[in-house]
DOZA-635444 format. One record per residue: x, y, z of N, C-alpha, C in turn; residue number from 1; chain; residue in one letter. Coordinates in Angstrom, 3 decimals, m for minus. Each point is the difference from the previous one (the first is absolute). Layout:
N
<rec <X Y Z> <X Y Z> <X Y Z> NUM A a> ...
//
This chain:
145
<rec <0.880 m0.970 m0.065> <m0.965 1.013 0.137> <0.917 1.148 0.146> 1 A x> <rec <m0.020 0.814 m1.464> <0.628 1.321 0.433> <m0.237 0.982 1.122> 2 A x> <rec <1.151 0.660 0.598> <m0.130 0.733 1.051> <m0.324 m0.907 1.422> 3 A x> <rec <0.367 m1.023 m0.292> <0.152 m0.959 1.454> <1.055 m0.501 0.146> 4 A x> <rec <0.473 m0.378 1.276> <1.218 m0.459 0.378> <m0.409 m1.193 1.090> 5 A x> <rec <0.664 m1.118 0.007> <m0.331 m0.900 1.032> <0.888 0.410 1.195> 6 A x> <rec <m0.551 m0.270 0.996> <1.000 0.450 1.427> <m0.341 m1.298 0.898> 7 A x> <rec <1.033 m0.486 0.420> <m0.015 m0.879 1.065> <0.176 0.582 1.313> 8 A x> <rec <m0.784 m0.366 0.863> <m0.047 0.293 1.221> <m0.123 m1.031 1.035> 9 A x> <rec <0.983 m0.133 1.262> <m0.225 m0.673 0.996> <m0.665 0.544 1.156> 10 A x> <rec <m1.160 m0.509 0.387> <m0.561 0.847 1.189> <m0.416 m1.088 0.960> 11 A x> <rec <m0.319 0.342 1.235> <m0.423 m0.493 1.164> <m1.324 0.395 0.033> 12 A x> <rec <m0.910 m0.796 0.070> <m1.411 0.368 m0.047> <m0.709 m0.457 1.388> 13 A x> <rec <m0.891 0.551 0.344> <m0.763 m0.288 1.372> <m1.201 m0.299 m0.442> 14 A x> <rec <m0.155 m1.169 m0.877> <m1.452 m0.311 m0.594> <0.098 m1.703 0.350> 15 A x> <rec <0.913 m0.309 1.067> <0.529 m0.965 0.326> <0.413 m1.055 m1.013> 16 A x> <rec <0.563 0.550 m1.083> <0.607 m1.000 m1.193> <1.195 0.234 0.256> 17 A x> <rec <0.879 0.571 0.897> <1.277 0.143 0.359> <0.789 0.467 m1.142> 18 A x> <rec <1.310 0.220 m0.265> <0.940 0.665 m1.026> <m0.599 m0.598 m1.328> 19 A x> <rec <0.142 0.902 m0.999> <m0.407 m0.524 m1.391> <0.610 0.710 m1.213> 20 A x> <rec <m0.056 m0.606 m0.859> <0.821 0.667 m1.242> <m1.437 0.748 m0.743> 21 A x> <rec <0.189 1.266 m0.256> <m0.966 0.637 m0.485> <0.391 0.614 m1.410> 22 A x> <rec <m0.590 m0.338 m1.137> <0.336 0.646 m1.238> <m0.953 0.689 m0.508> 23 A x> <rec <0.205 1.415 m0.074> <m1.077 0.772 m0.804> <0.808 1.013 m0.968> 24 A x> <rec <m0.965 0.732 m0.635> <0.370 1.006 m1.171> <m0.461 1.328 0.514> 25 A x> <rec <1.077 0.895 m0.065> <0.002 1.329 0.305> <m0.118 0.946 m1.069> 26 A x> <rec <m0.474 1.153 m0.243> <m0.161 0.859 m0.839> <1.219 0.699 m0.140> 27 A x> <rec <0.777 0.151 m1.200> <1.188 0.695 m0.361> <m0.451 0.929 m1.317> 28 A x> <rec <m0.020 1.077 m0.034> <0.020 0.983 m1.077> <1.157 m0.321 m1.248> 29 A x> <rec <m0.539 m0.100 m1.041> <0.916 m0.379 m1.293> <m0.613 1.032 m0.825> 30 A x> <rec <0.880 0.163 m1.242> <m0.250 0.727 m1.365> <0.619 1.291 0.171> 31 A x> <rec <m0.966 0.938 m0.351> <0.729 1.271 m0.855> <m0.038 0.695 1.607> 32 A x> <rec <0.694 1.407 m0.277> <0.198 0.693 1.026> <1.359 0.086 0.868> 33 A x> <rec <0.379 1.022 0.729> <1.109 0.225 0.524> <0.020 m1.171 1.474> 34 A x> <rec <1.208 m0.095 0.432> <0.241 m0.669 1.531> <m0.807 0.602 0.989> 35 A x> <rec <m0.041 1.373 m0.317> <m0.742 0.769 1.020> <m1.248 m0.140 0.291> 36 A x> <rec <m0.834 m0.085 m1.454> <m1.472 m0.457 0.118> <m0.079 m1.337 0.737> 37 A x> <rec <0.669 m0.707 m0.719> <m0.348 m1.701 0.396> <0.477 0.025 1.753> 38 A x> <rec <0.823 0.833 0.346> <0.139 m0.429 1.623> <m1.188 0.884 0.579> 39 A x> <rec <m0.730 0.920 m0.577> <m0.891 0.579 0.885> <m1.183 m0.855 m0.253> 40 A x> <rec <m0.133 m0.516 m0.954> <m1.115 m1.251 m0.418> <m0.117 m0.917 1.193> 41 A x> <rec <1.617 m0.694 0.280> <m0.008 m0.787 0.775> <m0.356 0.354 1.729> 42 A x> <rec <m0.241 1.308 0.117> <m0.259 0.233 1.128> <m1.520 m0.015 0.265> 43 A x> <rec <m1.256 0.146 m1.105> <m1.165 0.069 m0.110> <m0.490 m1.367 0.455> 44 A x> <rec <0.447 m1.171 m0.589> <m0.821 m1.007 0.435> <m0.285 m0.605 1.302> 45 A x> <rec <0.983 0.145 1.002> <m0.256 m0.499 1.521> <m0.881 0.873 0.459> 46 A x> <rec <m0.235 1.335 m0.191> <m1.054 0.854 0.373> <m1.261 m0.464 m0.588> 47 A x> <rec <m0.184 m0.710 m1.109> <m1.055 m0.369 m0.642> <m0.534 m1.295 0.441> 48 A x> <rec <1.167 m0.791 0.644> <m0.498 m1.166 0.635> <m0.538 0.086 1.332> 49 A x> <rec <0.806 1.119 0.706> <m0.913 0.243 1.468> <m1.230 0.741 m0.344> 50 A x> <rec <m0.258 0.750 m0.789> <m1.356 0.494 m0.429> <m1.016 m1.130 m0.146> 51 A x> <rec <0.416 m0.842 m0.754> <m0.955 m1.246 m0.355> <m0.102 m0.932 1.243> 52 A x> <rec <1.113 m0.148 0.788> <m0.629 m0.733 1.344> <m0.724 0.903 1.328> 53 A x> <rec <0.196 1.342 m0.278> <m0.896 1.001 0.863> <m1.285 m0.278 m0.452> 54 A x> <rec <m0.308 m0.007 m1.543> <m1.454 0.063 m0.504> <m0.791 m1.423 0.648> 55 A x> <rec <0.835 m0.908 m0.253> <m0.471 m1.318 0.343> <m0.560 m0.199 1.387> 56 A x> <rec <0.961 0.365 0.838> <m0.269 0.092 1.468> <m0.814 0.582 0.188> 57 A x> <rec <m0.711 1.362 m0.457> <m0.953 1.009 0.273> <m1.036 m0.659 m0.433> 58 A x> <rec <m0.062 m0.499 m1.112> <m1.368 m0.699 m0.496> <m0.258 m1.462 0.405> 59 A x> <rec <0.975 m0.710 0.810> <m0.380 m1.221 0.559> <m0.952 m0.219 0.885> 60 A x> <rec <m0.764 m0.961 0.142> <m0.845 m0.011 1.361> <0.767 m0.747 1.074> 61 A x> <rec <1.090 m0.604 m0.102> <1.023 m0.436 0.705> <0.312 1.034 1.210> 62 A x> <rec <0.197 m0.448 1.226> <0.222 0.892 0.959> <1.621 0.091 0.212> 63 A x> <rec <0.783 m1.113 m0.786> <1.435 m0.237 0.261> <0.549 0.954 m1.509> 64 A x> <rec <1.323 0.331 0.187> <0.411 0.782 m1.107> <0.713 m1.063 m0.722> 65 A x> <rec <m0.045 0.002 m1.563> <1.182 m0.566 m0.812> <1.018 0.587 m0.573> 66 A x> <rec <0.934 m0.618 0.013> <1.361 0.799 m0.731> <0.753 m1.096 m0.960> 67 A x> <rec <0.697 0.321 m0.879> <0.874 m0.648 m1.345> <0.617 m0.699 0.759> 68 A x> <rec <m0.411 m1.631 m0.638> <0.918 m1.210 0.345> <1.228 0.394 m1.124> 69 A x> <rec <m0.698 0.081 m1.187> <1.221 0.143 m1.395> <m1.112 0.579 m0.983> 70 A x> <rec <0.969 0.413 m1.005> <m0.757 0.723 m1.432> <0.543 m0.939 m1.035> 71 A x> <rec <m1.321 m0.615 m0.301> <m0.047 m0.879 m1.132> <0.374 0.293 m1.066> 72 A x> <rec <m0.733 0.941 m0.518> <0.522 0.538 m1.675> <m0.393 1.782 0.410> 73 A x> <rec <0.722 0.416 m0.821> <m0.197 1.619 m0.189> <0.392 0.541 m1.209> 74 A x> <rec <m0.787 1.250 m0.546> <0.614 0.413 m1.270> <m0.443 1.184 0.027> 75 A x> <rec <0.610 1.109 m0.947> <m0.639 1.523 m0.241> <m0.775 m0.405 m1.177> 76 A x> <rec <m1.245 0.426 0.043> <m0.903 m0.118 m1.276> <0.163 1.065 m0.927> 77 A x> <rec <m0.162 m0.023 m1.282> <0.131 0.636 m0.926> <m1.074 1.534 0.254> 78 A x> <rec <0.310 0.777 0.260> <m1.100 1.121 m0.145> <0.640 1.160 0.509> 79 A x> <rec <m0.668 1.004 m0.174> <0.447 1.428 0.183> <m0.017 0.142 1.711> 80 A x> <rec <1.028 0.403 0.511> <0.541 m0.004 0.917> <0.307 m0.926 0.665> 81 A x> <rec <m0.196 m0.449 1.368> <0.656 m1.431 0.593> <m1.093 m0.570 0.568> 82 A x> <rec <m0.308 m1.249 m0.481> <m0.953 m0.999 0.463> <0.823 m1.456 0.025> 83 A x> <rec <m0.070 m0.451 1.215> <0.737 m1.084 0.264> <m1.375 m1.102 0.281> 84 A x> <rec <0.492 m1.244 m0.147> <m0.846 m1.154 0.321> <0.764 m1.039 0.628> 85 A x> <rec <m0.318 m0.432 0.693> <0.562 m1.168 1.236> <m0.716 m0.821 0.379> 86 A x> <rec <0.712 m1.109 0.424> <m0.931 m1.517 0.392> <0.860 m0.135 1.345> 87 A x> <rec <m0.781 0.268 1.196> <0.540 0.061 1.440> <m0.659 m1.338 0.750> 88 A x> <rec <1.105 m0.755 0.573> <m0.656 m0.954 0.891> <0.008 0.645 1.526> 89 A x> <rec <m0.902 0.202 0.440> <m0.168 0.670 1.233> <m0.342 m0.886 1.205> 90 A x> <rec <0.464 m0.049 1.259> <m0.033 m0.760 1.016> <m0.784 0.666 1.299> 91 A x> <rec <m0.647 m0.702 0.407> <m0.887 0.469 1.150> <1.103 0.232 1.568> 92 A x> <rec <0.206 1.298 0.409> <0.731 0.317 1.412> <m0.852 m0.212 1.102> 93 A x> <rec <0.700 m0.035 1.106> <m0.473 m0.068 1.107> <m0.547 1.145 0.692> 94 A x> <rec <0.335 1.154 m0.928> <m0.484 1.282 0.584> <m1.265 0.565 m0.542> 95 A x> <rec <m0.551 0.940 0.767> <m1.345 0.503 m0.822> <0.428 0.822 m1.131> 96 A x> <rec <m1.013 0.220 m0.697> <0.346 0.713 m1.398> <m0.131 1.646 0.178> 97 A x> <rec <0.069 0.489 1.351> <0.205 1.363 0.372> <0.957 0.214 0.755> 98 A x> <rec <0.859 m1.028 0.450> <1.144 0.058 0.794> <1.140 0.632 m0.749> 99 A x> <rec <0.723 0.642 0.824> <1.231 1.115 m0.656> <0.882 m0.775 m0.739> 100 A x> <rec <0.658 m1.048 0.444> <1.098 m0.611 m0.580> <m0.047 m1.130 m0.461> 101 A x> <rec <m0.973 m0.256 m1.395> <m0.483 m1.188 m0.472> <1.296 m0.763 m0.664> 102 A x> <rec <1.199 0.995 m0.463> <0.903 m0.608 m0.881> <0.680 m1.019 1.017> 103 A x> <rec <0.259 0.323 1.112> <0.788 m0.895 1.238> <m0.873 m1.002 0.586> 104 A x> <rec <m1.496 m0.286 m0.238> <m0.577 m0.643 0.469> <0.296 m1.415 m0.656> 105 A x> <rec <m0.120 m1.180 0.779> <0.333 m1.302 m0.310> <m1.513 m0.618 m0.620> 106 A x> <rec <0.324 m0.859 m1.161> <m1.204 m0.855 m0.565> <m0.530 m0.755 1.183> 107 A x> <rec <m1.228 0.006 m0.540> <m1.048 m0.891 0.862> <0.487 m1.857 m0.336> 108 A x> <rec <0.405 m0.622 0.963> <m0.091 m1.405 m0.485> <m1.263 m0.819 0.200> 109 A x> <rec <m0.355 m0.555 m0.752> <m1.179 m1.221 m0.404> <0.289 m1.050 m0.292> 110 A x> <rec <m0.963 m0.726 1.008> <0.508 m1.684 m0.361> <m0.551 m0.484 m1.300> 111 A x> <rec <m0.970 0.839 m0.620> <m0.475 m0.302 m1.244> <0.788 0.635 m1.162> 112 A x> <rec <0.721 0.916 0.485> <0.969 0.586 m0.887> <m0.851 1.236 m0.915> 113 A x> <rec <m1.353 0.315 0.274> <m0.689 0.507 m0.790> <0.131 1.653 0.397> 114 A x> <rec <1.057 0.666 0.055> <0.230 1.439 0.365> <0.348 0.950 m1.199> 115 A x> <rec <m0.059 m0.486 m1.168> <0.379 0.338 m1.212> <m0.883 0.482 m1.087> 116 A x> <rec <0.504 1.120 m0.667> <m1.291 0.402 m0.599> <0.970 0.624 m1.286> 117 A x> <rec <m0.390 m0.395 m1.407> <0.908 0.728 m1.262> <m1.064 0.856 m0.339> 118 A x> <rec <0.689 1.114 m0.438> <m0.828 1.315 m0.560> <0.793 0.657 m1.128> 119 A x> <rec <m0.749 0.421 m1.070> <0.521 0.467 m1.176> <m0.740 1.436 0.384> 120 A x> <rec <1.315 0.856 m0.440> <m0.559 1.605 0.113> <0.679 0.551 m1.392> 121 A x> <rec <m0.878 1.073 m0.490> <0.448 0.971 m0.977> <m0.235 1.204 0.744> 122 A x> <rec <1.172 0.835 0.055> <0.027 1.463 0.810> <0.514 1.095 m0.965> 123 A x> <rec <m0.958 0.883 m0.384> <0.945 1.161 m0.324> <0.453 0.952 0.812> 124 A x> <rec <1.199 0.658 0.039> <0.595 0.604 0.679> <0.792 1.337 m0.366> 125 A x> <rec <m0.046 0.664 0.905> <0.859 1.392 0.169> <0.605 0.025 1.155> 126 A x> <rec <0.983 m1.033 0.326> <0.878 0.204 1.552> <0.522 1.372 0.349> 127 A x> <rec <0.424 0.624 m1.167> <0.772 1.036 0.714> <m1.200 1.311 0.490> 128 A x> <rec <m1.178 m0.658 m0.391> <m1.054 1.153 0.551> <m0.873 m0.715 0.935> 129 A x> <rec <0.561 m1.434 0.217> <m0.709 m0.736 1.223> <m1.488 m0.477 m0.667> 130 A x> <rec <m0.009 0.008 m1.132> <m1.406 m0.281 m0.800> <0.067 m1.292 m0.672> 131 A x> <rec <m1.044 m0.906 0.555> <m0.260 m1.042 m0.306> <m1.487 m0.637 m0.376> 132 A x> <rec <m0.272 m0.621 m1.266> <m1.437 m0.340 m0.127> <0.095 m1.680 m0.414> 133 A x> <rec <m0.864 m0.743 0.796> <m0.153 m1.304 m0.453> <m0.759 m0.119 m0.998> 134 A x> <rec <0.132 m0.739 m1.175> <m0.400 m0.207 m0.905> <m0.720 m1.368 m0.029> 135 A x> <rec <0.550 m0.939 0.651> <m0.656 m1.548 m0.069> <0.882 m0.808 1.163> 136 A x> <rec <m1.083 m0.687 0.605> <0.498 m0.891 0.981> <m0.896 m0.913 0.187> 137 A x> <rec <0.738 m1.364 m0.173> <m0.642 m1.343 0.234> <0.866 m0.779 1.138> 138 A x> <rec <m0.885 m0.764 0.789> <0.872 m0.985 0.824> <m0.424 m1.323 0.114> 139 A x> <rec <0.864 m1.009 0.259> <m0.530 m1.463 0.233> <0.641 m0.389 1.147> 140 A x> <rec <m0.752 m0.854 0.829> <0.610 m0.538 1.241> <1.117 m0.865 m0.143> 141 A x> <rec <0.694 m0.186 0.635> <1.154 m0.854 m0.094> <1.262 0.118 m0.953> 142 A x> <rec <1.174 m0.900 0.052> <1.157 0.306 m0.916> <m0.301 m0.184 m1.326> 143 A x> <rec <0.769 0.331 m0.739> <m0.038 m0.184 m1.363> <0.794 m1.259 m0.472> 144 A x> <rec <0.508 m0.415 0.865> <0.678 m1.218 m0.318> <m0.755 m1.439 0.051> 145 A x> 
//
């Protein structure tokens, strides 16, 4: 896939699965443009993911917060402006969705392992103005594996 680069990450999860090797794809700008433009674009995707998770938590009926387990796929859409599409695996945490420090909250372990949701988001963004607009969001329970 153009614009994608395979990343291999070794991580310790608190989902009860122990250490695991996670292979995921991350977005890397390619094509025309100078290095400064591309470096600036690399800064925008993380804020867009943060916005997507924030919107998911706000709209969720669950009392607990979810956070990113891994980025499954992501790319910049061909559009005027900056539009990102991303598929995220989200995990349920032990913290409430209105708690202060969700990023450092541990994942909730479950005997049935049913604490993950896979979501696809498309977001139009102007992060330099802190402006985001959710264009599409679909989710399904469980891991994509």
